[in-house]
Every structure is written in C-alpha cells, then in structure tokens.
N, C-alpha and C positions, 0 to 999 in steps of 0.2 A: 588526378586520380590516375594520370598517366598511365600508362597498358592495359588497367582493368577496366577503364572507361566504363564505369558501372550505371547498370539502367537502373535511376533512382527508382534497383534491387535495395540510385538511383541511384539503389537502385538504387532511382533514382532517384527520385526520384526523388531523389527528389528528388531537385530540387524540389521536390520540394513542393507547396504551398498556394492557394490562390492569389494569385498576383493583384496590384493596384489594378482597376478599373479604370481606364484611359478609352478618351472617345475617338474611336477611327476617324482614319484622314477623309477628305472628302473627296470625289472621284477625279478631284482636277489638280488633287496636292500630287505635290510632287512625292514621291513613295520615300519612306525612310529606314531607315536601318532596319528596325524590328520590323517594318509592313514586308519587308523584302527576305528578311529571314523567314517571316510568316509564311511569304509564299510560297518559298523552296520546301517548305518543311510538309506543306499542304501536297504536294507534287511529289511527295516518297510516300503517299499512302495509296494504296492501289483496293479499292472494294474498303478503302476503311482501315488496310492492316498494312504494315511496313513487310516487304516481301523482301529476305536478302538471296540475291540471284545468286550467289557465290554459293553460298552452302544448297539454297532452294527450300526454305524452310520460311512460315511467317514467325515473326517476332514479333510477339503481344507484347514483351516486356519495353521493348524499342516503341513498340506501338503506345503504350500506355503515357511513354515521357515526352511524346511527340503529340499527343493530346493535353499532358499536363502544360509542356508549352505555350502551345495554341490557347489554353483557356488562360493562362497568366498575361498573354498578350493581348487577350481581349478582342479573339479574330478568329475568322470561320468558326463560328457555331456550329455550322452544318457539318465542317469535316469532322469537329470535336464530338458532335452527337454519333455520326460514322464511325468515328472509334471506338467509341463506348459501345457501342452496340456489333462490332464485329466482336469484341473482346470477350462480351457477353457470350457471344453465339458459341465462343471455344473459350468458355470459362474451364474446362476440363482440361485442356489438352495447355492450361497457362497455369494453373495452380496445383494441378496433379503430376502423376509420373504417364499419364496418358494411358495409351494401350498398352505401354511395357512396363508398367508398375503404377496400376489405375487406383491402388491402396494408399501410396504415397502423397502427401500433402505437404507444399512448400510454404510454408507461413509466412516470407516474405514477400511472396507473390500474392496470397490471399490480402493481406495488408494493403496493398498497392492497390489490388483492385477496387477492396472497400474506398480506397481513399478516390480512387478514379470516379466511381458511382456517387460519392459524395458532395464531389467538386464540381461536377459536370450534368447535376440532375438527375442524377440513375436512383434507383433505389437499391440500394447493398443487400436488403434482406431476399429480394427478389431478382438478381441478377442471372439471366440465362436461367433462371429454374432453380437458385440456388441461390437459399439463405449463407450467405459471403460473411455474415456476421457471427452468428452461431460458428461457421466453420472456422474462425478467426478465432473464436473464444477456446475452441477446442484445443487450440494450437499456443495457447497462454496458461503457464504453471499457477496456479490458484495457492499455493503454500510452501513454506518455508525459504531457505535462502533463495531460491528460484523466482519466488513470488512475483508474478510480473512479466516474466523472460518468453520467448516467444521461441517455439522450437518447431523443428520439421518430424514429420510421422515419414522415417526412413532410414535406410540403413547408417547413413552419412547425415550430419544435420550440418545444414550450410548458411543458418540463420544468423542474422549477425546485425549490427547497429542501424543501419540504414533502414533493415526490415523492420526495427523495435521501435524506430522515429516514425514509420509509417502505423504503423501499429497503435501507438500512443494516440493520434491522433483521428485513426479510423475509429476506436472503441471511445475515446471522448463524444466524437458528433454522432454515435451509434449511443450514449447514454449507458453505454456498457458497464454492469457493474466491476469488471475486471479494468474498467479504464485505468482506475486510480496506481492500482500495482500495475498498469504497463506504462505509466507515466513516471514511476517511482524508479522503475528498474533503468529505465531508460537513464534518468538521471545520474543514477550507478554507475552510469559508463564513461561521463564526464569528469577527466583529471583534472587535480588540483589547479594546472595550470591552466584551464579554461577549452579546453580543446575536447571534442570528442574523439573516441578509438573506433575502429573497424570492428574489430573481434571481440567475445566476450570470453569472460575466465571460462577454464573447464567444467562442466556440468557438476563434477564430483569437489568444486571448490565450494567451503564454507561462504566466501566473501565473497563475493562478487564485483564489486565496485573496480574504477578503476585504477585508483591508488593503494589498492589492494593485490594488485597485480604484479608479478614479475615485471622488471623493464623491458622486458622482449614483448609484452603484451601489453604496453602502455606507450606505444609509437603514436606522436601525434598527426593528425591527417584533416585539412582543410577542408576537404569534400565533405567527409562525413558530419565536420562540426558545422557547414552550411547547411545540411539538410536536415539536422537535428534541430538546428533553431529555426528555420524553415518553419519543421514539424511544431515545434514548441510554441511557435509565433502563432500556429494557425489552432491554437486548442481553444475551446469555448470560452469565455469568462467564469465557467463554475468552475476552471481546473485552472485556471491561471492563480495558483498557488504563491508564497512567497517565494518559496525554493523554484519555481518554473521560473518567474520573474529574473531571480538574481541567475539562474543555469543560463538565461539567454542573454543576460547581461554580460556573463562573463565570457561566454561563448563570440559574443560580437568585440568584446576588447581583445579576444586573440586573433581572430579572422585579422582586426584592424593592425595589429603587430606584425601579420606575416604576411602583409602587403609589399611586393618592392617597388622600387622607388618610380619603376616604370609601369606602375599599375597593375602590374600580373600577381598573380599566385602560382605554387607552385603544387603538386598533385601528390597524391599518396604516395610513402616508398615503395609499395609493391615489395616485390621479392628481393629488389637491387635498389638499394640507396642512393647508389650514382647513377640512376633512370631520374631523380628526381626532376622534374623543368614544367618551367612556366609553359602554361598550358589552358586553351580556350573551356575546357570542360571547367576545370578547378576555378579558374579568373571571371568564368561565367555565375557558376553557385554561390562563391562568394557575394559576389555582383549581387544577384539576385537576393541573398539572404539579407546585405547590409543596406540595398535600396530600402526592401522592405521595412527595415528597422528605422527608417529615418538617418541614416550614418551616409548622408546625400554624397561629402565632395569623393570619398573613396569609393562610393560605387559608382559613378559617373566615370572617376580615374580608371576602373576596372574594364569598364562598359566600352571607352574608349579604344583603351586596349586590344579587347575583343572585334572590335569597327577593324582593328587595322586588319583581321584574320577573314573577313568578309568578301565575298566575290562580289564585286561592284555591277554596275551595270554596265552597259557598252563593252559587253565580252563575245558581243555575238559570228564575231571573226575570228574567234582564238579556240583553242583546244577545251578553252572553261563553257563556250557556247549551253543556253539553258542552264545555267546551275547560280546566275545571279542572286544573291541571297544567299547561299549554302556558307559555312563557317570549319575553317579548317582546325585540325585538332593543336597545332602548331606550326611556324614558319618554313620547317622543313616541308610538312604536307601542303601548307599552299604553293611553295614554288615549284614541287614535284608536279602536282596538279595543271601550273600554267604552263606545262610541258607536255604531260601527258594525258588532259584532264581527269576528272573524279572517275577511274577506272572502276570494274567491277570489285575491285578489291581491296580497292581504298574506301566504298562508297559507303561502310558499314562505320568508319572511322569517323567520317565526315556527318554521318547521320546523329551520332550520339552527343559529339560537339557541337553539331547545330540545337538540337534538344535542350542542351543543359545550358548552354550560353545564350540562346535567342531572347530568353525572359530578359537577362542583362540590358541589352541594347535597348527598352525602354528610358529609362535612366539619364538617357543623349537626351532627352527631349524636355525644353526648358520648364520646369515647374513640376515634370512629372517624379521627384523624388521627394517626399514630404510625411511627413506622420501625422 
C-alpha cells in the first residue's frame, strides 16, 4: 500500500481476520520469526496503546492493528486484552470527531472496533459503554442503489472498501439485519478481474459497482484485495453464499497472479503510480490472506521475503539494539535503520509494517499453512 500504510482503516485492517491457531513455543524453544515479531509489537504498547511520540498522540487505529496481529499470531493474550480495554476506554476519541467534532462518526473506525471486540472476546454492544453495533448500523445505507454502503457522519465522507470489509464481517457476526446488504455492497466493489478497489463510486451515481465506474476509479489494489478476502473468509457459514465463495476464489487468483518471482507484492498506487514498489505491508497482507485460504506455497514464499526485512537477534551492540523482531517497510528503510536505528520519525512506519506483516510469518513453520 506504499505510503498510505493503512491501518487496517486496514485499514487495516485488516488484515484483517482471526488467524490460524498455533501452539506457542515452549520456554526453552529457540525464538521463531513470528514470536520475535509479536515480542516487538507488544513492546510498542504503553498501557495498551500505541503512542506516537513524533506527534504526541495515542494512535487507536494502529493499536487495533497491533491487537489484530497478536490475535492472529495467537500470542500475548494479556496484551491483546489490554489493547482492547484501552480502545474501549477511548472509543469516542477513536470513532468520532472527539472534542473538536463530537457529532461526527467515522464508519470505518466503528466497524473496525466492532471486529476488535468480536475477535478478542469483548462485547461490541457494550464497548466502553457504547453499543457499537447500533452505531455501525446507523452508518449503513438501508435502501436504494447505496443499500449496504457505509458512510461517515461528517462534512467529508472518508469511508472506503477497507471499512466496508470490516463492516460486512462485523454485522454478519453480530447477526444484524443489515449484514446481507453490507456484504452485497462489498461484493460490488470487486472488479471483473478479481481485485477489490479502494474507493467507492460517487454517492450520486446510480450504479455502485466497480465495473460500472470510470477507469480511473477501477484501480487494482493488492492490499484492499487481501483485506476484503480476509473479511469475506471470516464470515459465519450462514453468510458464505455462492457469491461470497466466488468472490473469495476470484480474489485469491488475483493475488497469486500479482506475486513477483522473489515472493513480494507491490502496494497500491496511491497518488503516484511510479511509487508502486514491493513492501512488507502489501506482501504480509497478501501472505496472510493466501495462507488462511490454504494457498501455501505462495504464502510461504511471501513470508520468506518478509522475514528478510525483520531485525534478527544478535543486534545488541548495533543501532538496532532492542529492536529484534521489528519488520521494515522496505529494504531502504531497513538499511537506513542499520545506521541510524529506528528513529522517532521512522517508528510509525515500522510499526505499521510490522502489524500488517507479522501474521504472515506463521507460514514459515512446517505444517502451519493448511486448510
């Protein structure tokens, strides 16, 4: 996803969905790549929250991404619970405009918080004293060509397909009467070639599907495709219709075709197509999704590429001391950190890359990827 480095808004996302449950290593076992990653991610939490020291604010969206990664890795349950409780205690700050715009509500953040509660044993109908399911349902269009579409309550609508993916999963798990509409609208965002795009059509457009949009609004996005596929794969059996299964299969085939020979995946185009480069976020998300779907060889190949961007053990006397397990966004970021360490300015990028890429490292273990 390149410079956007979305908070699986996913975000990130999301990747995403509940991961394959693995048995953790014994205390005497040598650290694995995924255990190193989870250890580094837990050290990024202070009182359950990721704090951005560069701009001095608590980043609740990134906190959710870290919790998703740790939950998928099946590690640090106490840290996951602390993150959930911290987000719940600050749910208004995360899902609304806060003190500056208390009446604004951001649909993607609400959906992501619902999924956080659902995946980690919380109650989305009483999350920090808020019924988040009801709050999300209020942000879903109920009828007409926009039926099922999420939208923000704000002067500007930032809702997109990442948030729609979380909303579809959230509402289906909550047995909401709006779940089918949310899922159907998500399926409309998949283009005929199998990828999901990032942005919706304009609200005033009668046809809301990807294939109905102008070419400029049908830009392929590997990150969004991985997040959407993960969300669809997490749906309860009652919502896994033939259309859903077909969308998962098409998205899976698209991702396999996009993998480079070295195992990596490019990010989304952002504002400048020339900036599309292989990176840990995109490769990790694609590997996460493919591994969950049982496409093991490509998933492992991508995981090996990610592992080469991970800080190893034995760096105590280097600028990377204390950073074992962290995953760089790309080779440039890794090489810079070998000289400068992970600076305050660079840490946000490392945290986002690690949160989205760490779950892929599970597939390095023999027998971990299976369906």
